N, C-alpha and C positions, 0 to 999 in steps of 0.2 A: 772702874772706880771713879768717884768724883769727890772733890773736896766739899765738906760741909762746915760753914763757919759757925761752929758752936763751941763753947768752952769745955763741955764734957759730952760723953756719948749720950745719944737720945735715950730716955728712960725706958722706952719700949723694947730695947735690945736686951737679950739675956746677958747675965753677968760675964760669961765667957767671952762673948763678942765685945762687950764693953772694954774688958781688959785688953783684948787684941787691938781695939781702936785706940785706946789710950797709949799703948805701947808704940803704935805707929805714929802718933801725933807728937812725940817728944820734940820740943823746940819749935813747934809750929802752932799757930792759932787755929789751924784747920785740922779736922779729923778726916781721914780718908775712909769713906763709907763704901762698902762693897755689898751689893745685893746678894742675898742668899739664892739658892736654886728656886725656892718658893717665890721670892720677889721677882726673879727673872721670868718665871712662868706667868706672872701676873701682867707683864709688860704688854702683851697683845690686847688685854682687856683695857688697859690705860689708853693705848693707841686708839682702839675702837671708840671709847668714850670721848676722847679728844676729837676724833673725826665726826662723831655724832654732834658734839657741841658746835663744831665749825659749820655744820649744816643747819642746825636748828636753834642755836642760842648764841650766835656770834655777835660781838659788839659791832656797831655800825662802822667803826674804823677798821674792822677786820679781826682775824684771830690774834691772840696775844703771843702765840708762838707757833712754829711749824716744826714738825718732825721731818727731818731730812735724811737722805742717804748721803753719808759723808764721802762716798766714793765719787759722786758727781755734784753734790750740793743741791740737788733737786728734792722737792717735797716727795714723800713716799705716796704711792697710789692708795686709794681707799682699800681698807681691809675687806676681804671677801672670804666666804666659806668655800673651800675647794673640795672637789670630789677626788676619788682615787686617781682619776685621769689628770689631775692638776688644774682642771678648768673650774671656774666659779659655778656654784649650784644656785640656780634661780630660787628665790624665796618660796615660790609656789610649789617647789619640789622638796622642801624641807618639812619634816614632821618629827614626832617623838614617840617613843614607846617605853614601857617600863623596862628599867635596866636590871641587871642581875641582883643588885641589892634589894630592889623592891620585890622581885620575884621570890628571893630567899625569905624575906619577911612575910610575904603572903603565905608561903608554904608553911612556915613555922606557926602562923596563926590559923592555918587550915582554910584560908580563903582563896588559894590558888586553884 
């Protein structure tokens, strides 16, 4: 959880979550916002986009922030796609294929 200096809950939150945040914020000018499971699941995407920006669109003065490991204070390593063995998979070995949802739709349409 981290404090968000806003007078009321952000409007994109559902009413139930807004009530919980307003209850938490009694007597404080800050609301304590906690990410949902969906928000936490998006974090690796945010990290990857941040790292991409640091490589391709960084300001001449350097990145505006670093994502660090709070255990040692060091910046985290670049994100990688790992195989079942835990080792990074080189880009040339990645591909894609139709997933179960596509196959089911093809079957319903008679195109499988």
